[in-house]
C-alpha positions as CSV (number, residue, x, y, z in Angstrom):
1,M,-60.6,87.5,-154.0
2,R,-57.0,87.2,-155.5
3,R,-56.6,84.4,-158.1
4,E,-53.4,82.6,-156.2
5,W,-53.4,80.0,-159.4
6,L,-53.0,83.0,-161.6
7,V,-50.0,84.3,-159.3
8,N,-48.4,80.8,-159.5
9,A,-48.9,80.3,-163.5
10,R,-47.3,83.7,-163.8
11,G,-44.1,82.5,-162.3
12,D,-41.1,84.8,-162.5
13,L,-42.9,87.2,-165.0
14,T,-43.9,90.5,-163.9
15,H,-47.5,92.3,-164.0
16,E,-46.0,94.4,-166.9
17,E,-44.4,91.3,-169.0
18,V,-47.7,89.4,-169.1
19,A,-49.7,92.7,-169.8
20,N,-47.4,93.6,-172.7
21,Q,-47.6,90.0,-174.1
22,V,-51.6,90.2,-173.9
23,G,-51.9,93.5,-175.3
24,I,-53.5,95.0,-172.1
25,K,-52.6,97.7,-169.6
26,R,-50.6,96.5,-166.2
27,Q,-53.1,97.7,-164.1
28,Y,-55.9,96.0,-165.5
29,Y,-53.7,92.8,-165.6
30,S,-53.0,93.5,-161.7
31,M,-56.8,94.0,-161.1
32,I,-57.8,90.5,-162.9
33,E,-55.0,88.9,-160.8
34,N,-56.1,90.5,-157.7
35,G,-59.9,89.5,-158.4
36,I,-61.2,92.8,-158.6
37,R,-62.0,92.5,-162.5
38,N,-63.0,90.0,-164.5
39,P,-61.7,89.6,-168.2
40,S,-63.5,89.1,-171.0
41,V,-63.3,86.0,-172.8
42,R,-60.7,87.5,-175.3
43,V,-58.5,88.6,-172.8
44,A,-58.9,85.3,-170.9
45,K,-57.9,83.1,-174.0
46,K,-54.7,85.6,-174.6
47,I,-53.8,85.4,-170.9
48,A,-54.4,81.6,-170.8
49,A,-52.1,81.4,-173.7
50,V,-49.1,83.3,-172.4
51,L,-49.3,81.4,-169.2
52,N,-50.4,78.1,-170.7
53,V,-53.5,77.6,-168.5
54,D,-57.2,76.8,-169.3
55,W,-59.0,80.2,-170.1
56,T,-62.0,78.7,-168.4
57,L,-60.4,79.0,-164.6
58,F,-61.2,83.0,-164.9
59,F,-64.9,82.1,-164.9
60,R,-65.2,78.8,-162.5
61,D,-65.2,81.2,-159.4
62,K,-68.1,83.1,-160.6
63,G,-69.9,79.8,-161.6
64,N,-69.5,78.4,-158.5
65,E,-70.4,81.4,-156.4
66,M,-73.6,81.9,-158.6
67,L,-74.6,77.8,-157.9
68,Q,-73.9,78.4,-154.1
69,G,-76.5,81.4,-154.3
70,N,-74.1,83.9,-153.0
71,S,-74.6,86.4,-156.0
72,K,-76.3,89.6,-155.9
73,P,-79.1,90.1,-158.3
74,A,-78.2,92.6,-161.1
């Protein structure tokens, strides 16, 4: 599920620009934005600092999914 709030927060910055400021590869940032990958807490905090958003937003969707019983057992 694409993180539209992250797309909006990125504004005019490219994936490459955000990734460079965070210190990660552009492909990894793209996967995070597209909801394919979840960042570590450390990376979430770095992205949040660059884009001026709350780092916990990265984990809210997953928490809501678990609360609703939609998560699959490990």
